C-alpha positions, 0 to 999 in steps of 0.5 A: 868377387862374384858371389858378391855382384850377384849378392848385391844384385839379388838385394837391390833386387828386393829392396825394390820390389819393397819399396813399391809395396810401402806406403806413400809417405815412407816413399817421401810424397804425403798422403791425400787429405781425406776431407776437400776443402768444401767449396764456399764460393757464393752467395749464403743466407742464415738467421742467428740468435745473440746474446750482449753485453752493452757499456753505456758511458754517461758520465756527461750526458746532461752535459748539454742542459747544464751548458743550456741551465747556466749560458753565458754565465762564469757558472758553465764552463765548471760545471761542464766539467762535472761528472754527474753521471758514470757507468752502465753495464746492460745484456739482453738477448736477440735474434735476426739474420745475415747475407752474405756473397764468397768470392774464393781463392782456394782456401783463401775466401773473402765477402761482404754480409749484411747482419742484422739483429733486434734486442729486447731491452739492450741498455741501461739507466742511471740516477745520481746525485750530486753537489753542493759545489763550491765555485768563486764567484770573481767579477762580483762587485763585493763591497771591500774584505767580502768575498762571493761563492756559488754553491752549485746542485746538481741531479741527473738521470738519463737511460739509453736503449738499443732497439737493433742494429745492422752491420756492412761487414768486410770478411777474411777467412782461411777454407780446411776441410769442412771448417772455414775460420774467418776474422771482419769489421766494418759498419754499425747503424744502430737505432735507439731512444736516448733519455736524459733530465737534470735539474739544478739548483744554486746557493749563494753564500757572501763572506764579509770581511767582519767575520759574517756571511749571508746567504741567498737562493739564485731563483734563476738557476732553479732549473729542472730540463729534460730532453728526448729523443726516439730512433736515432740513428748512430753510426760505428764501426764493428770487428770481429772473428767468428767460424763456419762449419758445412754440415750438409750438402750446402748448409752450415752453422756458424759461431763469432764474437762481435765488437761495436762502439757506437758515435756518442748520441746527446753525449752518450757512449755505446760498445757492445760486445756479442755473441751470435749463433747461426745456421745459414745455406750457401746458394 
């Protein structure tokens, strides 16, 4: 019995000595990270280069023009339903700058930012023809058994260019080591040039009960209407995600994907996908 107790005491002493020399993680605790989380709190500013892809929907661009040509007639409603033009995709490079303020709470970083981008030829143009589309004219006073229809032909073209834009964002991220992944969302304001033109012609055909018919052009509807405006300020919204990495000192680099949807301007709507690469300094 005394030999057993002596052996147990010696085993316990040796085990305790070895335990004191064991690594922290074998004693039930993880070692501290070798890369401490950076301090992102404070003001920052920087510059960026960008590549943007734009989708412009010209489907309703000439509706207000055809409404003007055919106002107060039976053709106004019918022509307003026609999509003379379609969608156009375009892309462009650009450059800009950003400035913002971070607030850090442990590893959580929230903040606000203003972001500006100038674009070189971001936009698109399109042209198309439609018709003749036959529109019945049931309200005309005609001989018994006769019917009438108007054949409407439209030729349209439109262009849109985004000159530059600003976004005002709120953002939230998670600081880990030198990295700061984040998401953002907010308001966008773009400066755009828009122009559109439509030409119309209408040929009326009257079919008589005896099988004969006659056709003639309605000169009051042979028109060309043009409308355009430069430097339209168009509001919208933005959302996206990004990643920042602290290089050295307070210098950081960033990469972003951003989606912007603008409100309709001159019956034309624009959506935009952009990637940004930038470098900045935290004060």
